[in-house]
TILUM-997890 format. One record per residue (C-alpha): x, y, z; residue number from 1. Coordinates in Angstrom, 2 decimals. Each point is the difference from the previous one (the first is absolute). Layout:
<sites>
c1:c2:c3:k
X:Y:Z:NUM
...
</sites>
This chain:
<sites>
c1:c2:c3:k
0.00:0.00:0.00:1
1.37:3.40:-0.99:2
0.68:2.38:2.83:3
0.15:3.74:-0.18:4
2.24:2.24:2.01:5
-1.87:2.16:2.45:6
0.36:3.65:-0.74:7
-0.75:2.76:2.48:8
-2.97:2.15:-0.86:9
0.18:3.75:-0.18:10
-1.18:0.34:3.59:11
2.12:-2.68:1.66:12
3.54:1.35:-0.45:13
2.22:0.45:3.01:14
2.00:3.06:0.93:15
3.31:-1.78:-0.41:16
-0.65:-1.46:-3.44:17
-1.01:1.29:-3.39:18
0.83:2.99:-2.15:19
-1.11:2.53:2.60:20
2.39:-1.37:2.64:21
2.90:-0.12:-2.45:22
-0.58:3.57:-1.15:23
-0.44:1.21:3.56:24
3.42:-1.34:0.98:25
1.89:1.75:-2.80:26
2.55:2.56:1.14:27
-1.73:2.98:-1.69:28
-3.33:-0.77:1.67:29
1.63:-0.47:3.39:30
1.61:3.41:-0.45:31
-3.42:1.42:-0.84:32
-1.60:-1.52:3.09:33
2.81:1.34:2.19:34
-1.39:3.46:-0.76:35
-2.97:-0.61:2.31:36
2.24:-1.03:2.92:37
2.35:2.93:-0.55:38
-2.90:2.45:-0.08:39
-1.54:-1.44:3.17:40
3.26:0.08:1.97:41
0.85:3.50:-1.23:42
-3.35:1.30:1.21:43
0.53:-1.59:3.41:44
3.45:1.62:0.19:45
-1.39:3.39:-0.98:46
-2.85:-0.20:2.53:47
2.60:-0.67:2.71:48
2.13:2.97:-0.99:49
2.77:-1.89:-1.79:50
-0.04:2.12:-3.15:51
3.37:-1.20:-1.29:52
-0.99:-3.67:0.02:53
-3.38:0.84:-1.51:54
1.69:1.94:-2.80:55
2.44:-2.82:-0.81:56
-2.73:-2.65:0.02:57
-2.46:2.16:-1.95:58
2.62:0.85:-2.62:59
0.89:-3.68:-0.31:60
-3.69:-0.80:-0.49:61
-0.15:2.55:-2.81:62
3.11:-1.44:-1.65:63
-1.58:-3.48:-0.10:64
-2.59:1.42:-2.40:65
2.78:0.35:-2.56:66
2.14:-2.93:1.09:67
-2.67:-2.68:-0.42:68
-0.69:0.90:-3.63:69
3.69:0.22:-0.86:70
0.67:-3.34:1.69:71
-2.93:-1.66:-1.78:72
1.27:1.10:-3.40:73
3.62:-0.84:0.86:74
-0.84:-3.55:1.10:75
-2.82:-0.64:-2.46:76
-2.45:-0.45:2.90:77
-2.69:2.35:-1.27:78
-3.36:-1.36:1.19:79
-3.61:1.06:-0.03:80
0.00:-0.44:3.79:81
2.87:2.47:0.23:82
-2.05:2.63:-1.81:83
-2.91:-0.55:2.39:84
2.19:0.10:3.11:85
1.84:3.09:-1.21:86
-3.23:1.93:-0.47:87
-1.33:-1.16:3.36:88
3.19:0.87:1.90:89
0.12:3.41:-1.67:90
-3.47:0.75:1.33:91
0.94:-1.20:3.49:92
3.11:2.22:0.03:93
-1.75:3.10:-1.29:94
-3.10:-0.32:2.18:95
1.95:-0.83:3.16:96
2.24:3.04:-0.35:97
-2.92:2.25:-0.91:98
-1.80:-1.15:3.15:99
3.06:0.80:2.08:100
0.44:3.37:-1.70:101
-3.62:0.94:0.76:102
-0.27:-1.21:3.58:103
3.52:0.94:1.10:104
-0.79:3.64:-0.70:105
2.44:0.43:-2.86:106
-2.12:2.53:-1.84:107
-1.95:-2.40:-2.24:108
-3.76:0.54:-0.16:109
-2.41:-2.80:0.85:110
-1.76:0.31:-3.39:111
3.09:-1.54:-1.62:112
-0.97:-3.44:1.35:113
-3.46:-0.37:-1.60:114
1.35:1.39:-3.27:115
2.76:-2.61:0.01:116
-2.33:-2.86:1.02:117
-2.65:0.86:-2.59:118
2.60:0.18:-2.75:119
1.70:-3.28:0.90:120
-3.21:-1.99:0.47:121
-1.40:1.27:-3.32:122
3.15:-0.78:-1.95:123
0.29:-3.43:1.64:124
-3.63:-0.78:-0.81:125
0.16:0.90:-3.68:126
3.35:-1.72:-0.53:127
-1.33:-3.15:1.63:128
-3.10:0.03:-2.23:129
2.07:0.57:-3.14:130
2.33:-2.86:0.96:131
-3.05:-2.21:0.57:132
-1.15:0.45:-3.59:133
3.46:-0.67:-1.39:134
1.07:3.59:-0.47:135
2.71:2.10:1.58:136
0.42:3.57:1.17:137
3.76:0.47:0.17:138
1.64:2.24:2.55:139
0.72:3.50:-1.24:140
2.93:2.29:0.62:141
-2.37:2.32:1.90:142
-1.07:-2.79:2.32:143
3.62:-0.93:0.73:144
0.90:3.65:0.52:145
-2.92:0.30:2.42:146
1.40:-2.80:2.13:147
3.43:1.60:0.00:148
-1.22:3.43:1.06:149
-2.37:-1.30:2.70:150
2.55:-2.39:1.48:151
3.15:2.12:-0.10:152
-1.71:3.24:1.03:153
-0.59:-1.53:3.43:154
3.76:-0.04:0.64:155
0.41:3.78:0.42:156
-3.30:0.11:1.88:157
1.21:-2.51:2.57:158
3.41:1.65:0.36:159
-1.36:3.52:0.44:160
-1.04:-0.21:3.69:161
3.35:-1.52:1.00:162
1.92:2.71:-1.85:163
-2.11:2.66:1.68:164
0.62:-1.57:3.42:165
3.75:0.10:-0.65:166
-0.14:3.79:-0.23:167
-0.51:0.57:-3.71:168
-3.65:1.08:-0.30:169
0.47:1.68:-3.38:170
1.43:-3.17:-1.54:171
-2.69:-2.06:1.67:172
-2.68:2.23:-1.48:173
1.63:-0.22:-3.41:174
0.01:-3.82:0.17:175
-3.63:0.01:1.04:176
-0.97:2.24:-2.91:177
2.02:-2.19:-2.37:178
-1.83:-3.11:1.18:179
-3.38:1.70:-0.26:180
0.76:1.18:-3.53:181
1.14:-3.48:-1.03:182
-3.18:-1.55:1.38:183
-2.10:2.56:-1.87:184
1.73:-0.94:-3.25:185
-0.47:-3.70:0.79:186
-3.72:0.45:0.65:187
-0.40:1.99:-3.21:188
1.74:-2.78:-1.91:189
-2.27:-2.53:1.69:190
-3.01:1.77:-1.52:191
1.66:0.25:-3.41:192
0.92:-3.68:-0.04:193
-3.46:-0.99:1.26:194
-1.52:1.81:-2.97:195
2.33:-1.88:-2.34:196
-0.87:-3.34:1.57:197
-3.69:0.87:-0.25:198
0.34:0.73:-3.71:199
1.65:-3.39:-0.46:200
-2.80:-1.65:1.95:201
-2.70:1.70:-2.10:202
1.71:-1.11:-3.21:203
0.11:-3.64:1.15:204
-3.57:0.20:1.33:205
-1.34:1.30:-3.29:206
1.86:-2.73:-1.86:207
-0.84:-2.99:2.23:208
-3.54:0.73:1.22:209
-2.75:-0.56:-2.55:210
</sites>
């Protein structure tokens, strides 16, 4: 009697086996995931007054956003999971630092948070729908620039109070203004890129929906 080899169904895979587990363990994706830990520890350090450690860890977290992509291309380990994780970790980094900037009294208005959340949830929703129908809305230069401005603008914002406390209020104020200006540019770019993504979504919707 002929026997057939049992094959796992789509819902019975285990965490340690399968394509997902292999992709998750690649060096680029581990670098990407380290961003979340670095952000979390940097925020703890900052909340406890250790600005230097927070700055080093936060800067390292920002660098991983460039390192993971370079490493993936260098080693040939470019994966769809890496793209998903990179987008997710970018959101975690940006939102976490925006939260800290707002509630630590660094001169960032509360209205920044709903604007950021509405933009990210909308873009995520339309990109997910487009992917579900076999289409794609590629990242734009404006979207990448948005992430850069929002993330890196928090550096001068976080340094400003420490510089002021060291007896250089004018420099501290200048750093604060620099961070605020960078965030304003980042938020403007977030709107511009959201419009672009929306246009891409409308094009796919008109094409795929009868």
